[in-house]
LOVEXRO-391580 format. One line per 10 residues: their letters; for each residue x, y, z of C-alpha. Coordinates in steps of 0.1 Angstrom, whole numbers, plus 5000, padded with zeros to 4 digits. Example, Ala and Ser with C-alpha at 12.3 -4.5 7.8 and 13.67 -1.06 7.14 Angstrom:
BEGIN
as) 5123:4955:5078 ~ 5137:4989:5071 $
END
This chain:
BEGIN
mrqrlqfcts) 5118:5059:4877 ~ 5099:5039:4850 ~ 5068:5020:4856 ~ 5044:4994:4839 ~ 5009:5001:4833 ~ 4977:4976:4824 ~ 4944:4975:4833 ~ 4921:4950:4846 ~ 4881:4948:4847 ~ 4863:4945:4875 $
adgtriaias) 4833:4925:4883 ~ 4810:4949:4873 ~ 4828:4960:4837 ~ 4843:4987:4856 ~ 4882:4989:4840 ~ 4915:4995:4869 ~ 4940:5010:4856 ~ 4972:4993:4872 ~ 5006:5005:4877 ~ 5038:4984:4888 $
igrgpplvra) 5072:4995:4894 ~ 5101:4980:4910 ~ 5115:4949:4914 ~ 5114:4923:4942 ~ 5087:4903:4957 ~ 5050:4918:4951 ~ 5038:4949:4974 ~ 5001:4960:4974 ~ 4985:4991:4980 ~ 4945:4995:4989 $
ahwlshvefd) 4934:5020:4961 ~ 4926:5053:4983 ~ 4905:5082:4969 ~ 4921:5109:4951 ~ 4952:5091:4931 ~ 4963:5092:4894 ~ 4992:5065:4886 ~ 5004:5087:4860 ~ 5005:5118:4875 ~ 5018:5108:4907 $
lespvwspwl) 5055:5097:4889 ~ 5067:5131:4888 ~ 5049:5140:4923 ~ 5064:5162:4951 ~ 5040:5145:4977 ~ 5040:5107:4961 ~ 5072:5102:4941 ~ 5098:5099:4974 ~ 5069:5065:4983 ~ 5073:5053:4952 $
qaladqntyi) 5114:5056:4950 ~ 5112:5042:4984 ~ 5084:5012:4987 ~ 5099:4999:4955 ~ 5133:4999:4964 ~ 5132:4964:4974 ~ 5096:4955:4962 ~ 5075:4957:4931 ~ 5052:4980:4945 ~ 5017:4979:4926 $
rydqrgcgls) 4994:5005:4928 ~ 4959:5009:4913 ~ 4936:5038:4903 ~ 4901:5036:4925 ~ 4873:5032:4901 ~ 4863:5069:4896 ~ 4895:5082:4894 ~ 4926:5090:4874 ~ 4930:5064:4842 ~ 4906:5040:4860 $
drevtdfsld) 4867:5043:4846 ~ 4853:5077:4856 ~ 4819:5072:4850 ~ 4807:5046:4879 ~ 4778:5044:4897 ~ 4788:5011:4927 ~ 4804:5034:4952 ~ 4807:5005:4975 ~ 4831:4990:4999 ~ 4821:4958:4981 $
awvsdleavv) 4829:4971:4947 ~ 4862:4986:4959 ~ 4870:4948:4971 ~ 4859:4939:4942 ~ 4886:4961:4922 ~ 4913:4950:4947 ~ 4903:4913:4934 ~ 4905:4920:4899 ~ 4937:4935:4905 ~ 4955:4908:4920 $
dtlglerfpl) 4939:4883:4900 ~ 4948:4899:4869 ~ 4988:4895:4883 ~ 4986:4862:4893 ~ 4996:4872:4925 ~ 4997:4845:4950 ~ 5004:4857:4991 ~ 5014:4895:4994 ~ 5018:4920:5023 ~ 4988:4943:5018 $
lgmsqggava) 4989:4981:5022 ~ 4961:5006:5033 ~ 4963:5039:5038 ~ 4939:5069:5049 ~ 4904:5055:5036 ~ 4922:5024:5013 ~ 4927:5005:5053 ~ 4890:4997:5052 ~ 4893:4983:5013 ~ 4927:4961:5023 $
isyahrhpen) 4911:4950:5060 ~ 4877:4941:5041 ~ 4906:4921:5012 ~ 4923:4906:5040 ~ 4891:4890:5058 ~ 4877:4879:5028 ~ 4911:4864:5012 ~ 4936:4855:5042 ~ 4953:4830:5023 ~ 4965:4859:5003 $
vsrlilvgay) 4977:4886:5023 ~ 5008:4875:5045 ~ 5009:4907:5063 ~ 4989:4941:5068 ~ 5002:4979:5069 ~ 4978:5003:5075 ~ 4990:5040:5075 ~ 4967:5069:5086 ~ 4940:5042:5080 ~ 4903:5039:5100 $
argalrrggg) 4876:5013:5107 ~ 4852:5037:5111 ~ 4842:5065:5084 ~ 4837:5100:5100 ~ 4797:5093:5102 ~ 4808:5061:5124 ~ 4824:5069:5152 ~ 4795:5084:5173 ~ 4804:5121:5170 ~ 4776:5144:5181 $
aaerleaetl) 4757:5170:5152 ~ 4789:5195:5151 ~ 4812:5164:5136 ~ 4782:5154:5113 ~ 4779:5191:5099 ~ 4815:5189:5094 ~ 4818:5156:5074 ~ 4783:5173:5054 ~ 4804:5202:5046 ~ 4832:5184:5034 $
vnlirvgwar) 4811:5169:5009 ~ 4795:5201:4998 ~ 4827:5220:4995 ~ 4836:5194:4964 ~ 4804:5197:4948 ~ 4803:5238:4948 ~ 4842:5242:4947 ~ 4861:5212:4931 ~ 4865:5222:4896 ~ 4862:5264:4897 $
dnptfrnvfg) 4894:5278:4889 ~ 4898:5297:4923 ~ 4915:5266:4942 ~ 4903:5284:4972 ~ 4875:5256:4980 ~ 4902:5225:4972 ~ 4927:5240:4998 ~ 4906:5231:5020 ~ 4916:5195:5017 ~ 4950:5205:5012 $
qrflpagtpe) 4956:5217:5042 ~ 4937:5185:5061 ~ 4963:5162:5042 ~ 4994:5184:5045 ~ 4994:5216:5069 ~ 5034:5207:5065 ~ 5037:5208:5028 ~ 5055:5233:5007 ~ 5034:5258:4986 ~ 5050:5233:4958 $
qhrwwhdler) 5036:5206:4972 ~ 5004:5222:4979 ~ 5002:5237:4943 ~ 5008:5196:4932 ~ 4978:5187:4953 ~ 4953:5214:4940 ~ 4958:5199:4907 ~ 4956:5163:4914 ~ 4921:5171:4928 ~ 4914:5192:4898 $
itaspevaar) 4925:5165:4871 ~ 4917:5131:4893 ~ 4879:5127:4892 ~ 4850:5151:4887 ~ 4836:5170:4914 ~ 4805:5148:4918 ~ 4820:5115:4920 ~ 4849:5127:4945 ~ 4816:5141:4963 ~ 4798:5104:4959 $
tleafqmvev) 4832:5082:4969 ~ 4837:5110:5003 ~ 4802:5101:5010 ~ 4808:5066:5007 ~ 4836:5062:5030 ~ 4820:5086:5058 ~ 4798:5052:5061 ~ 4823:5028:5057 ~ 4824:5003:5090 ~ 4845:4973:5093 $
sqlaaqlrlp) 4857:4972:5125 ~ 4840:4935:5133 ~ 4861:4923:5103 ~ 4894:4936:5117 ~ 4885:4915:5148 ~ 4885:4882:5128 ~ 4915:4889:5113 ~ 4947:4865:5121 ~ 4975:4878:5106 ~ 5007:4902:5116 $
alimhsrgda) 4997:4942:5109 ~ 5015:4972:5116 ~ 4998:5006:5122 ~ 5012:5038:5119 ~ 4997:5070:5125 ~ 5005:5105:5126 ~ 4999:5117:5157 ~ 4981:5153:5145 ~ 4963:5143:5117 ~ 4936:5163:5109 $
avpfeegrhl) 4922:5143:5082 ~ 4918:5108:5103 ~ 4921:5114:5144 ~ 4953:5098:5162 ~ 4922:5081:5178 ~ 4912:5058:5150 ~ 4947:5046:5148 ~ 4945:5034:5190 ~ 4907:5022:5180 ~ 4922:5005:5152 $
talipearfv) 4952:4986:5168 ~ 4927:4975:5196 ~ 4907:4954:5169 ~ 4936:4939:5153 ~ 4947:4907:5176 ~ 4984:4908:5166 ~ 4986:4946:5154 ~ 5014:4968:5170 ~ 5013:5008:5170 ~ 5038:5029:5158 $
plesdnhiil) 5026:5068:5169 ~ 5049:5089:5140 ~ 5059:5126:5151 ~ 5038:5149:5124 ~ 5009:5166:5120 ~ 5008:5154:5081 ~ 4984:5126:5072 ~ 5005:5120:5042 ~ 5038:5119:5057 ~ 5063:5138:5038 $
qsepawakfl) 5101:5129:5026 ~ 5113:5161:5044 ~ 5105:5151:5078 ~ 5115:5133:5104 ~ 5084:5110:5105 ~ 5098:5098:5071 ~ 5132:5080:5085 ~ 5109:5063:5113 ~ 5081:5049:5092 ~ 5106:5037:5063 $
aelraflgqn) 5122:5015:5089 ~ 5094:5006:5109 ~ 5078:4991:5075 ~ 5111:4972:5061 ~ 5116:4956:5094 ~ 5083:4946:5096 ~ 5088:4932:5063 ~ 5122:4915:5068 ~ 5141:4944:5043 ~ 5163:4958:5069 $
aprsggrptg) 5191:4956:5045 ~ 5190:4964:5011 ~ 5184:4932:4989 ~ 5207:4946:4960 ~ 5237:4942:4981 ~ 5257:4903:4980 ~ 5231:4887:4958 ~ 5250:4855:4939 ~ 5236:4866:4904 ~ 5243:4856:4871 $
prtgltaaea) 5268:4835:4852 ~ 5288:4825:4881 ~ 5262:4805:4893 ~ 5232:4803:4864 ~ 5209:4816:4891 ~ 5176:4835:4879 ~ 5167:4867:4897 ~ 5140:4847:4920 ~ 5160:4821:4927 ~ 5189:4847:4942 $
dvlaylvqgl) 5160:4863:4960 ~ 5151:4830:4976 ~ 5190:4819:4984 ~ 5194:4850:5002 ~ 5167:4841:5030 ~ 5184:4809:5027 ~ 5218:4825:5044 ~ 5194:4841:5064 ~ 5187:4807:5072 ~ 5148:4807:5073 $
gnrtiaerlg) 5123:4778:5063 ~ 5104:4774:5033 ~ 5073:4790:5045 ~ 5091:4816:5060 ~ 5104:4824:5026 ~ 5074:4817:5012 ~ 5056:4847:5030 ~ 5085:4876:5024 ~ 5082:4868:4987 ~ 5047:4861:4981 $
ksektvrnqv) 5052:4830:4969 ~ 5032:4795:4978 ~ 5056:4775:4997 ~ 5060:4751:4971 ~ 5070:4774:4944 ~ 5099:4781:4973 ~ 5105:4743:4974 ~ 5112:4739:4940 ~ 5134:4770:4937 ~ 5156:4758:4963 $
sailnklgvh) 5157:4722:4949 ~ 5170:4744:4913 ~ 5194:4764:4935 ~ 5208:4731:4951 ~ 5213:4716:4913 ~ 5225:4746:4900 ~ 5252:4756:4931 ~ 5264:4719:4926 ~ 5255:4713:4962 ~ 5233:4688:4982 $
traeaivraq) 5223:4704:5010 ~ 5208:4738:5027 ~ 5236:4745:5042 ~ 5258:4739:5017 ~ 5244:4764:4996 ~ 5246:4790:5021 ~ 5286:4782:5025 ~ 5285:4785:4986 ~ 5270:4811:4983 ~ 5289:4834:5009 $
dlttgq) 5318:4818:4989 ~ 5304:4839:4962 ~ 5297:4870:4976 ~ 5331:4877:4986 ~ 5346:4865:4957 ~ 5363:4832:4966 $
END
C-alpha cells in the first residue's frame, strides 16, 4: 500500500501529520490515542483496516498531537484542541462533506466535530467509542483507582525495555491478539509518544464528557461495540446509542477493543460499515471510464450512483461533495455521453458496461 503524507497546522501552531490512502470519496478518521501513520502502514493490527477502508474510499487519518509524526512537544491536551486539529485537517484537504469515523477516544472528538460542523459530516461511524470518559461514568472508588493506576503505569514503565508495563495495555486492547500483534503493539507504545505525553493524554480522555453534544446530533450514526471490550465497557456503546436520535447499534462478538481480521466479527464489521456507507458492491466493477466515454474517475463515480437511481443530494452525501458540484458533474456526464436525460444516461452506462 502507498499513502500520501502531508502536514497541516492547527489553530495553536501544532503541526499535525496527515496520511491519505486509496481513492474514491473521502472517509475521515478522527485521531485516537496511540497512532503513528507511518508505522501503522505495516502493522499486523492496522494494515487490514487500511486495506479494507481504502478499498472504496480515500481513507484519511492523522496522528493526534503529541503522537507519531505530529508535533511531540505539546501542552494543550483538551477536547477543544483535538477538535481544532481535525478542523485543520479538513480545511487543509478542502473537504466539503464526508462520513466521519471515531474509534475509541476518537469517538468523542468525532461527536464534538459533528456537533460543531453539521454541514460537513454526512454520517457518523463510532467503533468502541464512548461519550463519557472513565472518570465521568459515575463509578465508585475502585473505578477511580483503576483509572489513576493506568496513568501511573504509563509514567513508571512506558519507556522501560522490559515490556511488562506496556503489556497491560496490549492485553486491554487485544486480549485475543497473536504474539506478533502484541509485540507490534508494544513497539507502537514505545515509539509513538513519550511517557509524559501518553499519560497526560490518557488523563484528559478519562475526563471527557460529550453526552449533551451527542444528544443534539441530527445525522445517521452507526455504533459498533465488542461485547467483551475490556478497554471501553460494552455498556458505553449502548449508552452512546441511546443518546444519538438517529443511531443504530451493532454488537460485535469479540473480546478485542480493536477488531482483528482473523476473527468472525471482522466480516460483520465490514458488512455493516459498507452497507451504512452504501457500498455493498465494489465500485471497481462496471464503471464506464476512459476513452470510450471521456469521463473522469470522479464523473464515473457519479454515474455509478445515477445508475442506482439516486438523486443529486444523496449522491453528494455518498461522495462527500456539494450538491452543486454533483449537479455540474451530471451535466458534464450527459454531454460526454451524448444524451439529454438521466434516464438516457443510465441506459448508455448499462450498454457500455456490457460492451455494447
